[in-house]
N, C-alpha and C positions, 0 to 999 in steps of 0.2 A: 342604875337603871330602875331600881325599885322606887315606887312612888310615881313613876311615869307610866302612862297607859301604853300598852303595846300598839304599834301601828301597822303591823303585818300579821296576817293570819294565813296559815297554809293548811290545806286539807290534804291528808295523806292516808294511806292504807297499806297493809301488808298481811301476809299469812305465811305460816310455816309449820313444820314439824319439829319436834325436839325429843330428847331422851326422857325428859320430865316435863310436867306442865309448865314449870317456871322457865325451862329452856325453850319450850315452844313459844311462850309469850315473848321472851327475849329475842328469839329468832324472828318472830313476826314484827317486833319493833325495829329490828335491823332491816328487814325487808321494806318497812315503811320509811326508812332513812332517819329514824330517831332513836335508835338503840343505844347510842353513846351519850345520851342526855339524861339528866336527872329531871324527870317529869313531875311537875307539881299540878295535881288535878284541881281545877278551878270550876266554879259554877259557869253557867251557860249564857254569858252576855258577850256579844260581839262588839268590840270597841268602836265608837263613833269615828267615822272617817278612815278606818283601817282598810288597807289594801289586801285583797285576796291574791296570793302569790304562790310560787313554788316554795318548798321548804328551803329557807335560807341556809347559808353556810354558818352554822352555829358551833362554837368551840366545844369539843368534848367536855363532859362533866358540868356543863352550864345548867343552872337552875332555870327550867323552862315551864311557864304556865301552859297547860294543855287541857282540852276537853277530849276525853277518849272513852272508847267502849271496846270491850273485847269479850270473846267467848272461846273457851278451850274445851276440849273433849278428849277422852281416852277410849272412845267407842269407835273401832274401825268401821269405815263406811259412812259414819255420820257426817252431815254437813253442818258447819257452823258459819255464822256470818256476823258482821259488825258494820255499822253505818254511823256517820256523823254528818249532820247537815247544818247549814247556816241559812237563816232568813235575814235579809238586810234591805235597807233603803239607802239611796245615795246620801252620804254625809251624816246619816243618823246611826244610832246604835242598832244592833240587831240581836238575834237570838241564835244560840247554838244548842242543838239537841242531839242526843246519842241513844243508840239502841243496839243490842246484840241478842242473838238467840240461836237455837238449834233449828236450822232451816235455811232457805235461800235468801240471798241478799235483797231480792226484789221485795220480799215481805218487810225486811228491816227498813228499806227505803220508804215504803208506804207508811210504816209506823212513825218514822222520823218526820216525814212530810206532814202528817196529821198533827204531830206534837207542835211543830213550828206554826202551823195554821192556828191551832188553839192558843198558843202563846201570844200571837199577835191579836187574835180576836179578843182576848182578855184585856189587851192594852188599847183596844179601839182602833187598831191599824188594819187597813185592808189592802194597801198598795205596797207589796214587797216581792222580792224575788228569792227563790230557793235554789241553793246549790248543794249537792250531796256528794259524798265519797263513801264507797262501800267495798266490801270484799267478802268472798265466801271461800270456804276451804273444805274439801272432802278429806276426812281424817284417815290417815294410813295407820298410825299407832297412837301418837299423841299430837294433836294439832291445835292451832290457835289462829283466830282471825282478829285483827285489830284495825280500828279506824280512829283517826285523831284530827283535831284542829289545834295546831301548834301556834302559839302567840309569841311574837318577837318584836324587837325594836329595829326598824330599818334606818 
């Protein structure tokens, strides 16, 4: 598969608690449906002609390109959120941007939308659509919010 451009992109999100920060992150990945994969963080270009779809059935331990963002906290009552967004045009490549922070998901969505708009503005593109996935989590003890764009070959 390597050397071939992925043709499926799935936006997903999850949040969870854990006994440690790493367990909270792992549990959030499990909640997003990608906890049994080896995630390879990649830069933020949506492949030309790729289909936006649900997370495909990917064999456990697969090496999977992904754009993701997460925020974890050990402060009870604190809200954490994460967002990933894609800006795309039919048949053309697109842009993926991510953001996470302490605060509500709506703010993360606003930041990601502005980043996508600026990315296309820098490229001289004005006709594109934006799709977002986000989550927020109110921390009990140790919590994590994660959003991801998983790339695969269909």
